[in-house]
VEXDO-672467 format. One line per 2 residues: number of its first residue (from 1); their letters; for each residue x, y, z of C-alpha. Coordinates in Angstrom, 2 decimals. Layout:
NUM = a = X:Y:Z | ...
//
This chain:
1 = me = 0.00:0.00:0.00 | 1.27:3.49:-0.81
3 = mq = 0.53:6.54:1.23 | -0.11:9.85:-0.46
5 = me = 1.19:12.77:1.59 | 0.40:16.30:0.58
7 = mr = 2.54:18.83:2.37 | 2.51:22.54:1.96
9 = me = 6.16:23.44:2.30 | 7.97:26.73:2.67
11 = mr = 11.51:26.63:1.41 | 14.64:28.44:2.37
13 = vg = 17.95:27.78:0.76 | 20.40:26.31:3.25
15 = de = 23.64:27.97:4.18 | 26.12:27.64:1.34
17 = dg = 28.85:26.84:3.83 | 26.79:24.06:5.46
19 = de = 28.88:21.01:6.22 | 28.63:17.76:4.33
21 = dg = 27.84:15.81:7.49 | 24.76:17.95:8.09
23 = de = 23.54:17.43:4.51 | 24.14:13.71:4.76
25 = al = 22.25:13.56:8.05 | 19.30:15.38:6.49
27 = lc = 19.26:12.98:3.57 | 19.23:10.04:6.00
29 = ik = 16.33:11.59:7.92 | 14.38:12.09:4.70
31 = ta = 15.01:8.50:3.61 | 13.97:7.15:7.01
33 = ii = 10.72:9.11:6.92 | 9.86:7.82:3.47
35 = nl = 10.61:4.25:4.53 | 8.43:4.65:7.58
37 = ts = 5.54:6.02:5.58 | 5.59:3.00:3.31
39 = kr = 5.94:0.37:6.06 | 3.98:1.71:9.01
41 = ld = 0.98:3.30:7.46 | -1.55:3.24:10.26
43 = rs = 0.72:4.24:13.12 | 3.26:6.40:11.35
45 = tq = 0.69:8.34:9.36 | -1.01:9.50:12.55
47 = il = 2.24:10.49:14.23 | 3.72:12.22:11.21
49 = dk = 0.47:14.07:10.51 | 0.62:15.45:14.04
51 = sf = 4.33:16.17:13.74 | 4.02:18.44:10.73
53 = pk = 3.07:21.91:11.94 | -0.44:23.19:11.36
55 = nl = 0.36:26.59:12.83 | 3.96:27.71:13.09
57 = ag = 3.30:30.96:14.95 | 4.04:29.43:18.34
59 = gk = 7.72:28.55:18.02 | 11.02:29.11:16.27
61 = vv = 10.97:27.58:12.80 | 13.89:25.45:11.64
63 = fl = 14.29:25.21:7.86 | 16.09:22.14:6.64
65 = pq = 17.80:22.90:3.33 | 16.32:21.59:0.10
67 = le = 17.56:18.13:-0.73 | 18.77:17.94:-4.29
69 = sq = 18.83:14.17:-4.56 | 15.70:12.13:-5.10
71 = vg = 14.97:8.98:-3.18 | 14.07:5.84:-5.15
73 = ds = 11.40:6.36:-7.76 | 9.33:8.69:-5.64
75 = gv = 10.30:11.73:-7.67 | 10.12:13.79:-4.47
77 = sw = 12.50:16.68:-3.88 | 11.40:18.80:-0.95
79 = al = 12.46:20.78:2.08 | 11.20:19.99:5.55
81 = lf = 9.81:22.82:7.57 | 9.47:22.16:11.30
83 = av = 9.07:24.03:14.51 | 11.41:22.73:17.22
85 = kd = 8.50:21.25:19.16 | 7.43:19.37:16.02
87 = is = 10.91:17.93:15.56 | 10.74:16.61:19.13
89 = ml = 7.49:14.85:18.21 | 9.21:13.44:15.13
91 = sm = 12.01:12.04:17.31 | 9.51:9.66:18.94
93 = vs = 8.43:8.06:15.68 | 11.24:5.51:15.74
95 = kt = 14.66:4.80:17.20 | 16.15:5.24:13.72
97 = is = 14.84:8.78:13.27 | 15.82:9.65:16.85
99 = gl = 19.37:8.54:16.15 | 19.49:10.47:12.90
101 = li = 18.27:13.62:14.64 | 20.94:13.19:17.31
103 = ny = 23.59:13.08:14.58 | 22.15:16.08:12.76
105 = is = 21.77:18.30:15.84 | 25.45:17.84:16.72
107 = ts = 26.63:18.97:13.27 | 27.60:22.58:12.72
109 = sg = 24.66:22.94:10.32 | 22.20:21.69:12.93
111 = sr = 23.75:23.83:15.66 | 23.45:26.98:13.57
113 = rl = 19.76:26.38:13.02 | 18.84:25.25:16.51
115 = ll = 21.12:27.14:18.91 | 19.84:30.69:18.73
117 = qd = 22.25:33.05:20.47 | 20.62:36.45:20.28
119 = fh = 20.27:36.59:24.07 | 20.17:40.36:24.25
121 = rp = 16.86:40.66:22.39 | 13.91:38.88:24.03
123 = ql = 11.87:38.38:20.87 | 12.83:35.99:18.11
125 = pg = 13.46:37.85:14.85 | 10.50:37.44:12.51
127 = sr = 8.41:35.42:14.95 | 4.77:35.94:14.07
129 = gg = 3.47:34.74:17.40 | 5.82:36.77:19.55
131 = as = 7.62:33.61:20.63 | 10.48:34.39:22.99
133 = il = 13.92:32.86:22.99 | 13.07:31.34:26.39
135 = eh = 10.22:29.40:24.80 | 12.57:28.23:22.08
137 = yk = 15.02:26.79:24.61 | 12.19:25.11:26.49
139 = al = 11.25:23.36:23.27 | 14.90:22.56:22.59
141 = gl = 15.22:21.01:26.04 | 12.26:18.76:25.27
143 = ll = 13.75:17.83:21.90 | 17.07:16.73:23.40
145 = kr = 15.26:14.99:26.25 | 13.33:12.86:23.78
147 = ct = 16.23:12.25:21.41 | 18.53:11.01:24.20
149 = ll = 15.88:9.08:26.10 | 17.56:5.71:25.57
151 = lp = 21.07:6.86:26.49 | 22.65:6.46:29.96
153 = tr = 22.73:9.67:32.02 | 26.48:10.10:31.59
155 = dr = 26.21:9.84:27.80 | 23.21:12.19:27.73
157 = lk = 25.18:14.83:29.61 | 28.22:14.45:27.34
159 = yv = 26.01:14.81:24.28 | 24.19:17.87:25.64
161 = hk = 27.52:19.45:26.54 | 28.81:18.78:23.02
163 = vl = 25.76:20.46:21.53 | 25.78:23.49:23.86
165 = sg = 29.54:23.99:24.18 | 29.58:26.66:21.48
167 = vs = 27.09:28.91:23.30 | 29.35:31.39:25.11
169 = cf = 26.54:33.01:27.11 | 25.90:29.67:28.86
171 = kl = 29.36:29.84:30.45 | 30.10:31.56:33.76
173 = ng = 32.46:34.10:32.20 | 31.12:33.88:28.66
175 = ca = 29.08:37.10:28.41 | 30.46:40.61:28.73
177 = sp = 27.11:41.94:29.97 | 25.49:39.21:32.11
179 = lh = 22.95:41.54:33.71 | 21.42:42.30:30.31
181 = cl = 21.70:38.79:28.91 | 19.10:36.02:28.77
183 = gf = 21.73:33.32:28.32 | 21.60:31.93:31.87
185 = qc = 17.80:32.04:31.90 | 17.65:30.09:28.63
187 = yg = 20.16:27.59:29.98 | 18.04:27.28:33.13
189 = vf = 14.74:26.55:31.38 | 16.55:24.16:29.03
191 = lq = 17.94:22.16:31.98 | 14.63:22.35:33.83
193 = il = 12.82:20.65:30.94 | 15.67:18.24:30.21
195 = ta = 15.90:16.92:33.79 | 12.17:16.95:34.64
197 = gw = 11.26:13.53:36.02 | 14.87:12.43:36.59
199 = de = 15.57:10.76:39.93 | 17.87:12.28:42.56
201 = le = 20.87:10.16:41.59 | 20.66:11.41:38.01
203 = ch = 20.23:15.01:39.19 | 23.28:14.58:41.45
205 = rv = 25.26:13.66:38.34 | 23.92:16.71:36.52
207 = fn = 25.00:18.99:39.36 | 28.46:17.42:39.62
209 = fl = 28.86:17.64:35.85 | 27.98:21.34:35.76
211 = we = 30.05:22.13:38.84 | 33.15:20.45:37.44
213 = lg = 32.60:21.80:33.93 | 32.64:25.41:35.11
215 = nl = 35.27:24.84:37.82 | 32.69:26.33:40.17
217 = aq = 34.09:24.77:43.34 | 37.28:26.81:43.01
219 = kv = 35.39:29.97:42.07 | 33.00:29.64:45.03
221 = qt = 35.98:28.99:47.32 | 37.44:32.28:46.13
223 = vv = 34.38:34.39:46.97 | 33.58:32.75:50.34
225 = ss = 37.12:32.91:51.66 | 38.11:36.38:50.49
227 = kp = 37.02:39.75:51.86 | 33.36:40.45:51.01
229 = gs = 33.15:42.59:47.90 | 36.78:42.05:46.84
231 = sr = 35.64:39.84:43.92 | 32.46:41.69:42.98
233 = rl = 32.28:40.53:39.36 | 32.76:36.90:40.30
235 = el = 30.15:37.25:43.08 | 27.69:38.64:40.52
237 = ri = 28.28:35.83:38.03 | 27.97:33.11:40.67
239 = rl = 24.77:34.72:41.90 | 23.25:34.85:38.41
241 = fc = 24.34:31.30:37.54 | 22.88:29.83:40.73
243 = re = 19.63:31.80:40.57 | 18.91:31.51:36.84
245 = vl = 20.45:28.17:35.85 | 20.21:25.88:38.90
247 = ls = 17.34:27.64:40.69 | 15.45:28.50:37.53
249 = pg = 12.33:30.62:38.21 | 9.19:28.54:37.94
251 = sr = 10.83:25.41:39.32 | 8.92:23.29:41.82
253 = rs = 9.80:23.90:45.47 | 11.15:20.37:45.83
255 = ds = 13.46:20.92:42.86 | 14.64:24.27:44.19
257 = af = 15.28:22.73:47.61 | 17.33:19.97:45.99
259 = wl = 19.52:22.31:43.95 | 20.01:24.80:46.80
261 = tr = 21.03:21.93:49.07 | 23.58:20.78:46.50
263 = il = 25.00:24.32:46.30 | 25.31:24.86:50.06
265 = kp = 25.91:21.50:51.74 | 29.53:20.88:50.65
267 = wp = 30.66:23.96:52.59 | 31.16:24.70:56.32
269 = mv = 28.36:26.66:57.99 | 30.16:30.01:57.84
271 = nq = 30.72:29.58:54.09 | 27.13:28.48:53.62
273 = ar = 26.01:31.77:55.14 | 28.36:33.77:52.91
275 = ll = 27.17:31.91:49.82 | 23.52:32.33:50.79
277 = yi = 24.06:36.10:51.11 | 25.79:36.23:47.71
279 = if = 22.92:34.39:46.01 | 19.94:35.98:47.77
281 = gp = 21.20:39.09:49.54 | 20.50:42.72:48.52
283 = vs = 22.17:44.10:45.39 | 22.79:47.51:43.92
285 = pr = 20.12:48.56:41.40 | 22.84:50.29:39.40
287 = dg = 25.33:47.48:38.69 | 23.79:44.39:40.33
289 = hv = 26.69:43.86:42.71 | 26.06:42.47:46.20
291 = vw = 25.69:45.19:48.86 | 27.51:43.81:51.89
293 = qk = 27.03:46.78:54.23 | 23.24:46.95:53.83
295 = mi = 22.41:45.11:57.06 | 24.89:46.89:59.32
297 = eg = 24.58:50.52:58.23 | 20.91:51.06:59.05
299 = pt = 17.40:49.56:59.03 | 16.54:48.03:55.68
301 = de = 13.29:47.32:53.88 | 11.52:44.04:53.20
303 = ts = 12.62:43.99:49.55 | 16.27:43.66:50.57
305 = lk = 15.48:40.74:52.88 | 12.83:38.86:50.91
307 = gl = 15.25:36.71:48.91 | 17.08:35.57:52.04
309 = ad = 13.81:34.94:53.89 | 12.39:32.85:51.03
311 = av = 15.59:30.78:50.94 | 15.42:30.18:54.70
313 = kl = 11.77:29.12:54.44 | 12.67:26.76:51.60
315 = ly = 15.40:25.06:53.64 | 13.14:24.87:56.71
317 = gt = 10.27:23.30:54.76 | 9.52:19.64:54.32
319 = ea = 10.95:19.67:50.78 | 14.52:20.10:52.08
321 = re = 14.89:16.67:53.66 | 18.63:16.99:54.33
323 = wt = 18.20:20.00:56.63 | 17.20:19.76:60.28
325 = ad = 15.65:22.62:62.24 | 18.96:23.03:64.10
327 = dv = 20.82:23.30:60.78 | 18.58:26.13:59.58
329 = is = 18.68:27.98:62.91 | 22.49:27.77:62.94
331 = lv = 22.58:29.05:59.37 | 20.35:32.04:60.24
333 = de = 22.50:32.74:63.29 | 25.63:32.70:61.15
335 = ls = 23.98:34.81:58.47 | 23.22:37.59:60.97
337 = vi = 26.94:38.33:61.39 | 27.81:38.42:57.66
339 = pq = 29.95:40.45:57.05 | 29.61:41.89:60.57
341 = ew = 26.88:41.74:63.20 | 23.61:43.02:61.77
343 = lm = 21.49:45.69:63.37 | 18.95:43.97:65.59
345 = en = 16.11:45.55:63.59 | 17.24:43.80:60.41
347 = na = 17.70:40.49:62.16 | 14.18:40.76:63.59
349 = rl = 12.69:41.61:60.20 | 14.40:38.64:58.54
351 = ll = 12.89:36.30:61.15 | 9.43:37.77:60.69
353 = ls = 9.63:37.37:56.92 | 10.78:33.77:57.39
355 = gn = 7.53:32.80:59.13 | 6.25:32.12:62.65
357 = si = 7.59:28.59:62.87 | 11.18:29.68:62.24
359 = cf = 10.70:32.73:64.49 | 9.64:30.77:67.53
361 = tf = 12.19:28.01:67.01 | 14.93:30.63:66.73
363 = la = 13.74:32.43:69.88 | 13.49:29.16:71.81
365 = sk = 17.07:28.37:70.78 | 18.22:31.70:72.21
367 = av = 16.38:30.99:75.47 | 17.75:27.47:75.86
369 = ng = 21.30:28.70:75.25 | 21.01:31.35:77.95
371 = ra = 21.15:34.39:75.65 | 18.38:36.14:77.59
373 = ve = 19.28:39.79:76.96 | 19.75:39.20:73.24
375 = la = 16.44:37.32:73.15 | 14.60:40.13:74.93
377 = rl = 15.96:42.82:72.58 | 15.20:40.71:69.53
379 = mv = 11.61:40.12:70.61 | 11.09:43.82:71.25
381 = fm = 12.21:44.69:67.73 | 10.06:41.93:66.30
383 = al = 7.08:43.41:68.12 | 7.91:46.87:66.78
385 = hs = 8.16:45.61:63.21 | 4.83:43.79:63.52
387 = lg = 2.80:46.95:64.03 | -0.07:45.69:61.90
389 = ek = -0.31:42.45:63.89 | 1.27:43.57:67.16
391 = nn = -1.38:42.19:69.49 | -1.55:38.87:67.69
393 = fl = 2.23:38.55:67.67 | 2.58:39.31:71.35
395 = qc = -0.20:36.88:72.17 | 1.58:34.16:70.18
397 = le = 4.79:34.87:72.08 | 3.07:34.71:75.43
399 = dt = 1.35:31.46:74.48 | 4.67:29.99:73.40
401 = fa = 6.32:31.07:76.65 | 3.46:29.54:78.65
403 = hm = 3.59:26.18:76.83 | 7.36:25.94:77.13
405 = lm = 7.30:26.88:80.81 | 4.66:24.25:81.58
407 = dm = 6.57:21.57:79.68 | 9.85:22.36:81.42
409 = lq = 8.21:22.67:84.85 | 6.49:19.30:84.47
411 = av = 9.82:17.73:83.50 | 11.52:19.19:86.59
413 = la = 8.70:18.15:88.94 | 8.65:14.65:87.49
415 = ge = 12.34:14.30:88.18 | 13.22:13.77:84.54
417 = rd = 16.91:14.34:83.86 | 18.99:14.24:80.73
419 = ee = 22.66:13.32:80.52 | 23.81:16.83:81.48
421 = ds = 21.07:17.35:84.09 | 20.14:20.64:82.38
423 = sf = 16.35:20.61:82.82 | 16.33:23.02:85.76
425 = ln = 18.96:25.26:84.11 | 16.89:25.50:80.91
427 = lf = 13.83:26.42:82.98 | 15.82:29.17:84.70
429 = hl = 17.02:30.61:81.38 | 13.51:30.61:79.94
431 = vn = 12.00:32.39:82.96 | 14.85:34.88:82.92
433 = aq = 14.30:35.57:79.19 | 10.60:36.12:79.75
435 = an = 11.33:38.53:82.59 | 13.78:40.52:80.45
437 = fh = 11.29:40.64:77.63 | 8.52:41.99:79.85
439 = ke = 10.91:44.52:81.34 | 11.81:45.87:77.87
441 = il = 8.15:46.06:76.91 | 7.32:48.00:80.08
443 = ym = 10.21:50.42:79.55 | 8.97:51.12:76.03
445 = am = 5.38:51.50:77.11 | 6.32:53.89:79.94
447 = gs = 8.56:55.87:77.61 | 5.79:56.17:75.04
449 = ss = 3.30:57.20:77.77 | 5.68:59.90:79.09
451 = ss = 6.21:61.30:75.61 | 2.45:61.45:75.02
453 = ss = 1.87:63.23:78.37 | 4.57:65.85:77.76
455 = a = 3.16:66.50:74.31
//
C-alpha cells in the first residue's frame, strides 16, 4: 500500500557553507521518513500528521535545506519545515529517526539552526506569534530529552555538553554583559525541561557535571574565603548562575530545595552563610553587585530581605529533607553576622519574613542557650516591626512562653533528667528571658506614655 502525503512546504535555501555531514544527516532523515511512511501506514501516518506543523506561529521555525537528490522512484525533492516542538514529536516516531536527529543536531549545520544566540533581544526575529527565545530553549530542552531518552545519564550529559559547548553566554564568564543577557535564563529553562522527572541520583550527576565543567568549586571557594566585595564581578556571576540556571524561576519547590542543598551543603556553615548572602542578599540597582554593608549601616526594607527569607523558608520546609531545624537555625544565626553583626532591627525583620515557625524556634534556641538579653531585645524589635499584627504577635509569644514553661516545669517536677542534668537550668534561662522581655516592653510603654503626656 502506498501513502499519499500532501505537504505545503515553505523553502529556504540552506547555508552555502553548510557542512557535508549535516547534509548527509538530512538525507538520511528524509530516507527514514519515506521508509516509515511506506511500512507503518496506520501508526506512522497518525504520528507524522501530528508532527508536521499546522500553525507555526508558536515557536522558532527550523528550515532544513532543500535536498537535491531524489529517493528511489518517488520523484520527491522537498524541504522539511518544522518548529522545534514538532521535531521533538518526530524524534519519537522511531529509534532510527531519533538517532538520525541526534547526529544532525550535533553537526555545525544543525547547531546553527537550533542554537539561537541572540540573548540580548527577548523576541525571536521574525516570529509571528511573539515567541520568545526562552520558549525556544524550552522546546529545545524537550527535543534533546526525547532524542537522548535511551542513552545512559552520563552519555546524555556528554552529548548535551557537546551540543551546547559553542554557546558562550551559557558559560560563567562567557558574556560581557550578564545583567542584560538572557543566556543563563535560557540555559536554566533548558535544563529544567531536560531533567524533569529524573531521579535524585541522576540530578546529582547533573550537578556534579555542571560544577566540574565550570570549575565552580574553586570559584566559590574564592568568593567565600576572600574579603566580602573584593571579587564583585565573580560574586555577581555566581549569583546569576545559581539563581537563573540551577534555581530556575518557575521550578517546583522540591526541585529548588534539591539544587540549593547541592549548592550549600559541601561547605562549612560560615561559608554556607556567605554563599547564601551572595545568592539571595540585597544588590545595587545600578550594577547588580552584592551590597555587603546593607544590614549593618541602618534599618533596611523588606525587599532587601525577601530573597534571604524565602531561601530560609525553603530550607526549613519539608521539601529540604537533608536540613534539620537546628541546621537552619544555625545558618540564620551565622547569616546575621555576615559580614559583621547586623542591626537587631534587620535580624528581627528577617525572622518575621521567614515565618512564625522559624521565628519561635529561633527564639526558643536563644532561650535554651542562655542568651536572655539578646532574646529580649530581639523580641522587642520583632514586636515593633509587627505593628499591623502587634497584638496577635505578642499573644503568640506569650502562648509559646506559657507552653514551654509548663513543659519544662512538668519535667523538673517529674524528676526527669537528661545526661547533662540541664532541665532546671533550661527552665531558669527561659523564665529569665521572659522577665527581660517583659521589662523591655514595660520600659517602652512607659517611655511612650511619658512622651504622650509631655506632648
